C-alpha positions as CSV (number, residue, x, y, z in Angstrom):
1,M,0.0,-0.1,-0.2
2,Q,1.3,3.5,-1.2
3,F,1.2,6.6,1.8
4,F,1.4,10.0,0.6
5,S,3.0,11.7,3.2
6,T,4.2,15.7,3.6
7,S,7.4,14.3,4.9
8,G,8.7,12.2,2.2
9,V,8.4,9.3,0.7
10,T,11.2,6.9,-0.2
11,R,11.6,5.7,-3.8
12,R,12.2,2.0,-1.9
13,G,9.0,2.2,-0.7
14,F,7.2,3.6,-3.8
15,M,8.5,0.8,-6.1
16,A,7.6,-2.2,-3.8
17,G,4.1,-0.2,-3.9
18,T,4.4,-0.7,-7.7
19,A,6.0,-4.1,-8.3
20,A,3.0,-5.3,-5.8
21,A,0.1,-3.4,-7.9
22,T,1.7,-4.9,-11.2
23,V,2.6,-8.5,-10.1
24,V,1.0,-10.1,-13.4
25,F,3.5,-8.9,-15.1
26,A,6.7,-10.3,-13.4
27,S,7.8,-11.5,-16.4
28,G,8.4,-8.3,-17.6
29,A,5.7,-8.1,-20.1
30,S,3.8,-4.6,-21.0
31,A,1.0,-3.6,-22.4
32,Q,-1.2,-6.6,-24.1
33,A,-4.8,-7.4,-24.8
34,P,-6.0,-9.4,-22.1
35,S,-8.1,-12.1,-22.8
36,G,-12.2,-11.8,-22.2
37,P,-14.6,-9.2,-22.3
38,F,-13.1,-6.0,-20.6
39,K,-10.5,-4.5,-22.9
40,L,-7.2,-2.3,-22.7
41,D,-8.2,0.2,-25.3
42,A,-4.9,2.5,-26.7
43,L,-4.3,5.7,-25.6
44,G,-5.2,8.7,-27.8
45,Y,-1.8,10.1,-28.0
46,A,1.7,9.3,-27.5
47,N,3.5,8.6,-24.2
48,N,5.1,11.5,-24.3
49,A,2.7,14.0,-25.5
50,L,1.3,15.3,-22.1
51,E,5.0,16.1,-21.1
52,P,6.5,18.0,-19.0
53,H,3.0,18.0,-17.0
54,I,3.4,14.1,-16.7
55,D,5.8,12.2,-18.4
56,A,6.2,9.4,-20.9
57,R,7.7,6.9,-18.3
58,T,5.1,7.3,-16.0
59,M,2.5,7.1,-19.3
60,E,4.1,4.2,-20.0
61,I,4.3,2.4,-16.4
62,H,0.5,3.6,-15.7
63,H,-1.0,2.7,-18.7
64,G,0.7,-0.3,-20.1
65,R,0.8,-2.1,-16.9
66,H,-0.9,-1.0,-14.3
67,H,-4.3,-0.8,-15.8
68,A,-3.3,-3.8,-18.0
69,A,-3.1,-5.5,-14.8
70,Y,-6.6,-4.4,-13.7
71,V,-7.9,-5.4,-16.8
72,T,-5.8,-8.9,-16.7
73,N,-7.4,-9.3,-13.1
74,L,-10.9,-8.4,-13.9
75,N,-10.9,-11.0,-17.1
76,N,-9.0,-13.4,-14.8
77,A,-12.5,-12.7,-12.1
78,V,-15.3,-12.9,-14.6
79,K,-13.9,-15.9,-16.1
80,D,-16.3,-18.3,-14.6
81,H,-19.1,-16.4,-14.1
82,S,-20.7,-15.6,-17.6
83,N,-23.7,-13.6,-16.5
84,V,-21.0,-11.1,-14.7
85,A,-19.3,-10.9,-17.8
86,A,-22.0,-10.3,-19.6
87,M,-22.5,-7.2,-18.0
88,P,-21.7,-3.5,-18.3
89,L,-19.0,-2.6,-16.4
90,Q,-21.0,0.4,-14.9
91,D,-23.9,-1.9,-14.1
92,I,-21.3,-4.4,-12.1
93,L,-20.6,-2.1,-10.3
94,A,-23.6,-0.6,-9.3
95,K,-24.2,-4.2,-8.2
96,L,-21.5,-5.1,-6.5
97,G,-23.3,-6.3,-3.6
98,E,-25.6,-8.6,-5.9
99,M,-22.4,-9.8,-7.4
100,P,-20.8,-13.6,-6.2
101,E,-19.5,-13.2,-2.7
102,A,-15.6,-15.1,-4.2
103,V,-15.0,-12.8,-6.7
104,R,-17.0,-9.4,-5.6
105,T,-13.6,-7.5,-3.5
106,A,-11.7,-8.5,-7.4
107,L,-14.3,-6.8,-9.3
108,R,-14.1,-3.7,-6.8
109,N,-10.5,-3.4,-6.7
110,N,-10.7,-4.2,-10.7
111,G,-13.5,-3.1,-12.1
112,G,-13.1,0.1,-10.7
113,G,-9.9,0.5,-11.7
114,H,-10.5,-0.3,-15.3
115,A,-13.6,2.1,-15.3
116,N,-11.6,4.9,-13.2
117,H,-8.3,4.3,-15.4
118,T,-10.4,4.3,-19.1
119,M,-12.0,7.9,-17.9
120,F,-8.5,9.3,-16.7
121,W,-6.9,8.5,-20.2
122,Q,-9.8,10.3,-22.0
123,I,-10.1,13.3,-20.2
124,M,-6.6,14.3,-20.8
125,A,-5.0,15.9,-23.9
126,P,-2.1,17.8,-24.9
127,G,-2.5,21.6,-25.0
128,G,-5.7,21.1,-22.4
129,G,-8.1,24.0,-23.3
130,A,-10.5,26.0,-21.5
131,P,-14.0,25.1,-20.5
132,Q,-16.6,26.4,-22.7
133,G,-20.5,26.4,-23.2
134,D,-22.9,24.2,-20.7
135,I,-20.2,22.6,-18.9
136,A,-18.5,26.0,-18.1
137,A,-22.2,27.6,-16.6
138,A,-22.1,24.7,-14.7
139,I,-18.9,25.1,-13.3
140,T,-19.8,28.5,-12.2
141,R,-23.0,27.2,-11.2
142,D,-22.3,24.7,-9.0
143,L,-18.5,24.8,-8.0
144,G,-18.2,28.5,-7.8
145,G,-16.1,29.1,-11.3
146,L,-13.3,26.9,-12.5
147,E,-10.2,28.5,-10.6
148,K,-12.3,27.7,-7.2
149,L,-13.0,24.1,-8.3
150,Q,-9.6,23.7,-9.1
151,G,-8.7,24.8,-5.8
152,D,-11.0,23.0,-4.0
153,F,-10.6,20.0,-6.1
154,N,-6.8,20.1,-5.5
155,A,-7.4,20.6,-1.6
156,A,-9.3,17.4,-1.9
157,G,-6.9,15.4,-3.3
158,L,-4.3,16.7,-0.4
159,R,-6.3,15.3,1.9
160,V,-6.7,11.7,0.1
161,F,-4.9,9.4,2.5
162,G,-2.8,7.0,0.9
163,S,-4.5,5.8,-2.7
164,G,-7.4,7.2,-4.4
165,W,-8.7,9.7,-6.4
166,V,-11.0,13.1,-6.7
167,F,-13.6,13.3,-8.5
168,V,-16.1,15.7,-10.3
169,T,-19.7,13.9,-10.6
170,A,-22.4,14.7,-12.9
171,A,-25.9,14.2,-12.1
172,R,-28.9,13.7,-14.8
173,D,-30.0,16.9,-14.0
174,G,-26.7,18.4,-14.5
175,K,-25.6,19.4,-11.0
176,L,-22.0,18.9,-10.2
177,A,-20.4,18.0,-7.3
178,L,-17.0,17.0,-5.6
179,E,-16.0,14.1,-4.2
180,T,-13.2,11.7,-3.3
181,K,-13.1,8.1,-2.5
182,P,-10.1,5.7,-1.8
183,N,-8.0,3.1,-3.5
184,Q,-10.3,2.3,-6.9
185,D,-13.3,3.0,-5.5
186,T,-15.8,5.2,-7.9
187,P,-19.0,6.6,-7.8
188,L,-20.3,4.4,-10.4
189,M,-20.2,2.2,-7.1
190,E,-23.4,4.7,-6.0
191,G,-24.6,4.9,-9.6
192,K,-23.3,8.4,-9.9
193,R,-21.8,9.5,-13.4
194,V,-18.1,10.8,-13.2
195,L,-17.4,13.7,-15.5
196,I,-13.5,14.2,-14.4
197,G,-11.4,12.0,-11.8
198,N,-7.7,12.7,-11.1
199,D,-5.5,9.5,-10.0
200,V,-3.7,10.5,-6.7
201,W,-1.8,7.1,-6.3
202,E,1.7,7.8,-6.3
203,H,2.3,5.6,-9.1
204,A,0.7,8.7,-11.3
205,Y,3.0,11.3,-10.4
206,Y,5.9,10.0,-8.5
207,L,8.7,9.9,-10.9
208,T,8.5,13.6,-11.5
209,Y,7.1,14.7,-8.3
210,Q,7.9,12.3,-5.7
211,N,5.8,13.3,-2.7
212,R,5.0,16.6,-4.2
213,R,1.2,15.8,-4.7
214,A,0.2,19.4,-4.5
215,D,2.6,19.9,-7.6
216,Y,1.3,17.3,-9.6
217,L,-2.4,18.1,-8.9
218,K,-1.6,22.1,-9.8
219,A,0.0,20.5,-13.1
220,W,-2.7,18.1,-14.2
221,W,-5.0,20.9,-14.7
222,S,-3.0,21.8,-17.9
223,V,-3.9,18.7,-20.0
224,V,-7.1,18.4,-19.1
225,N,-9.0,18.0,-22.1
226,W,-12.1,20.5,-21.7
227,A,-13.4,19.0,-25.0
228,K,-14.1,15.8,-24.1
229,V,-15.3,16.7,-20.6
230,G,-18.1,19.1,-22.5
231,E,-18.7,15.8,-24.3
232,R,-19.3,13.8,-20.8
233,Y,-21.3,16.4,-19.3
234,A,-23.7,16.1,-22.1
235,A,-23.8,12.5,-22.1
236,A,-24.2,12.9,-18.2
237,R,-27.5,14.8,-19.0
238,N,-29.0,12.6,-21.7
239,G,-28.1,9.7,-19.9
240,T,-26.0,8.1,-22.3
241,L,-22.6,8.5,-19.9
242,T,-21.2,5.2,-19.1
243,I,-17.9,5.1,-17.5
């Protein structure tokens, strides 16, 4: 388990946590297409496209190993449960209490990890941009404007103890809200829809920022793909947003 501390985190501890999280890649394999109903989508940009804010090596490890491991483990969890394997991921996560007890924890951790990371790659792009139109208006109405959202979001991310995520959710009526989750939990588990989210596990930022999570949170806004966020907001309002 990886812990955030303002007093510093050792590289040895970080690397141990990274190794534990990617145990299925002990043979040295990198991104592959895991066998099963759930797939690891390719990034929509090069590994180095988000530099200097997120470095290429972090992107390579984060997507090609960490995310791929969640997908592999998720497929392994459902391989003997055809009824679960046939369900959309958002439905699995919203109905965790109804899932087979033997695989419920695996579905929570790896299904959440797959959903969170799939969203994460989609809402980033080189150049970033700025919110426009309906999403800009909603940010002003519900979250006090972009500057206040960024400040509150970053503060919430700093308060996450250990590993987790900070999210903005979007309700069907368009209302936005800010929340955090530990580990790979997601608001999808409560039937909500995620507009944006930032990964504050150390593997998301340690190679460049070490224990400076605040610097990472601040830099991350430079790569938020606001055009995509606007699309997700419209989908949330019309009921078509999945993960």
